[in-house]
N, C-alpha and C positions, 0 to 999 in steps of 0.2 A: 504494500500500500504506500503510495507516494506521500512524502511529508508535506505538510501545509506550512508555507512561509508566513508565520504570524505577523512579521514586520510588514511584509508586502500587503497582507490582507487588511491592515488598518491604515496603510498609507504612510508608514514611517519614513520612507525615502521619496515621498511625493515632492515634486518641484512646482506643482501648480495645484490649486484646489480640485480641478477636474481629474487629477490623477489619484485622488483619494477614493477608494472603493466605497460601495454603499454601506458596508459594515462600519467603515471608518466615519462616514458622515453621520450615522446613527449615534456613535459615541460623541461626536462633536456637538450635535443638537442636544443630547442629554446633558452634557457638561455645561453648555451655554445656558440652558434653563436653570440648572442647579446653581451656577455662578450668579445668575441674575438674582436669585433668592438670597444667596449668601452675601452679595454686595448691597442688599437692600435697595435694589434698583427702583422699586416703587417709590420709596422715600426720596431717593436722589432725583427721580423724575419730577416729583412734586416741587422740590426746590428749584429745579430748572424752569418749570412752568411758572412759578411765582416770579422769578427774575424776568422771564419772558413777558409777563403781563406788565411789569414795571418798565420794560424796554419797548412796549408796544407803541406808545405815542411818540417817543424819540425815533423809532424806526419809520413810522409813517411820515414824521417830519423830515427825516433824511431823504426818503423817497420823493416826497413832494418837492423839496428844495432842489434836489439834484435833477430830477426829471423835469422840473419846472423851468430849467434853463433852456430847454428846447421845446417845451410844450406848455399849453395854457393850463391853469389849475383845474379847469373843468375837464380837460382831456385826461389829466392825471387821475382825477377822481373817478372818471368813467372806466379807465383801464384797471385801476385797483379793484373796482367793483367786479370787473370781469374775472380778475385773478382770484377773488374771494368767493366766486359764485359756487364753487364746489364745497365750501365750508358749510357747517350747520347754519341754518337761517338766523338763529338768535345771535350766533357769534358774528356772522357777516353783518348783521344789522348794527351791532355794537361798534364794530370796526368802521362801518359807514358813518355813524354819528361822530366818532372821534376824528375820522378823516375830514368831515365837514368843518370841524373846529380848527383842525390843523391848516386846511386850505385857507380859511378866513384869516388866521393869525399870520400866515406866511406870505399872504398877498402883499406885494409892494416892497418886499425886502430885496435890496440890491447892494452890490459892492461889498463893503466891509460888513455891513449888517447881515448880508446873506452868508458870508464866511463864518461869522460868529454864530449865527443860528445853526448853520450846518455842523459846526464844531461841537456845539452843545448837544445837538441831536445824535451825532456819532458817539459822543461820550456816553450817552444813555444806552445806546445799542451795545457799546463795549461791555457794559456791566452784564448784559445778558450773555454775551459771548464768553466772558470770563467764567460764568457759572457753568457753561457747557464744557469748557476746558477742564474744570475741576471734575465734572462728572465723567468725562472721557478717561481721565487718569485713573479713576476708580474702576471703570469697566475694563481697562487694560492692565490693571494691577501695577500702576506706576506711581512714584512719588514725585512731586513737583520740585525741581531744583533750578529752574531757569531764573534769571535775574528779573527784577521788577520791571526794568525797561524792556527787556526782550518779551516778557509775558504780556505787557500792555501793548507793545507793537503787534504781537500776534493777535490779540483781541481786537485791535483796531483794524487789522487786515481782514479778519473774519467778518467783522461788522461791515466794513466798506464793501467787501466782496459779496456779502449777502444782499446788501442794498442794490449793488450793480446787477446781480443775477435776477433779483426781483423786477428791476426795471426792464431788463432784456426779455424776461418771461412775459411781462405785461405787454410790451411792444409786439411780441410774436403772437400772443393770444388775441390782441386787438386786431392785428393784421388778418388772422384767420377769421375772426368775426366779420370784419369788413369784406373779406372774400366771400364768405357765406351770404352776406346781405346783397352783394352785387349779383349773385346768381339766384335771386329770389324765385325765379321761375323754373329753376332746375328741379329734377326729380327729388323726392324726399330722402332717398338714400344719400344724396350729396350732403345734406345737412348732418346726417348721421356720421358720414365719413369725416366731416370737419370736426365734429365733436370728438370722435375717436382719436383723430390726429392731435387735437388739443390736449387730451388726457395723456397720450403717449409722450407729448412734448413735456408736460409737467413731470411725468415719470422719469424721462431722460434727464431733465434738469435736476430733479431731486436726487437721482443716482450719482450724478457728477458732483453735486454739492456735498452729499454725504461722504463720498470717497475722499474729497479734498479735506473735509473736517476730520475724518478718521486718520488721514495721513499726517496732517500737520498739527492737530490739536493735542494729542497725548505727548507727554514728555518722554520720548523714546526715539531710537533710531528709526527713520522712516521705513515703513513696510513697502514692499513692491506693490504696484497697482493691482496686479492679479490677485494678491491676497486680501485686497480691500473690496474687490468687486462683489463677492457673494453677499457680504453684509450690507453693502450699499444698495444692491438690487432688492434685497429683502426689506430694508428700511423704507426705500422709496415706494415700492408697490404695496407693501403692507400698510404704509401710511395712507395711500389712496383708498385702499379697501376699508381701513379703519374710519377714515373721514366719511366715506359713503355710508357705512353701516351706522356710525354714530349720528349722522344727519337723519337717517331714517328713524332711529330710535327716538331722537329728540322730537321729530315731527309727529310721530304716531303714538309714542308710549310715555316718554319722559315729560311730565308736566312741571318743569322747573319754575315757572312763574307762580304756580300755586304753592310750591314749597318755599321758595326764596323771595317771592314778591318782586320788588323792583330790582333785586340783585340777580334775577333769573338769567338774564342775558350774560352777565358777568360770570356766573357759575358755569354756563355752557361753554364760554370761551376758555375759562380756566381748565375745565375738564378736557376739552379738546387739545389744549396745549400740553396738558399732562400726558395724555395718551400719545401725542406726537413725540414728546421727549422720551417716553418709555420705549417706543418703537425704534427711535434713533439709537438709544443706548443698547437696546437688545441686539441691534445690528453690530454694534461694537463688540459686544460679548461673543457673538458668533464669529467675527473675524479673529478675535483673540484666541478662541479655542481651535479654530482652523489652523492657525500658526503653530499651536502646541501639539497638533496631530502629527507633524512631521519633524524630523531631526535636521532637515536641510535648512540653510539660512534663508529666511524670508525677508530680510532687510536689503536695502539698496547697497550697491558697491560690491567689492570682492567678497567671495565666500569666506566666512569666518567660523571658527569652531564654537561649539556650545559654551556659553559663559562669557563670550567676548563680543557679543552682538549689541549690547547696550539696549536691550528690549526684553522685558520679562517673557512675553509671548514667544519670542524667537529663541530665547536662551533656555527655555524649559520644555520638556516633552512630557505630555500627560501619559500616565501609565494605565489608566482605566477609563471606561466610558461613564 
């Protein structure tokens, strides 16, 4: 009877996630779920969601001020409404109200006043990015050792990048909506096709954004892109499914207004942000355990031996599922 290579059967020598066999993937998924519980991911996601709420108005302000350089406030508001159309109605309504206030307060800002307002807005967004970095370090089992300046520059980069990606996504979705409107006499399937393309675009943007955050957020040697792809795809498309499902729940079963009164919309938004943060961090846990499934170097640069790679996930190999 031939011997079974146990190392190969679990993917110990895998150089890509796709080289890990099905049995190895089962071990990865089990460990990722277990690690999420041990890391108190639910509690961590709650903290990230709270910081995201505090960063909401600054984020809208940064988008309006930046996009407003090339578009009217009304166009900005309309495009943001298109971007939030897939969110739960109560959350989208609350963001719409805040957006209206931001547009009114930002109208007329030019020159130095614009730069100051944009700087204040980005500073608020940075606080949300900083909370996410802390959460990613926990998910990847890393300790923060970067300097204050470097950490804040990273937070600023994530904040500015997030604002830029949101603007590009709004422009793309607005373009697709305009294309659909220009073919008003087209067959019904054309509108369905435009909707599908819009969702695929959001999924693609979400995947890229998640991969960038996973690569540069944690305090560790950068992982190769291929070891970030599974968690990024999971986070992006699970987030879309979660958003759709949560929207259906709120619309048909969850009576938040009866429970929380005037705070109902705020609670819907906070819950949606919590679920979004949880999915994003769960994707990080998945990537971490994928790296621990193989003994090969998953970081960028020349191949290094275990213990020399400056990343917990790359320097350790999990022994069980």
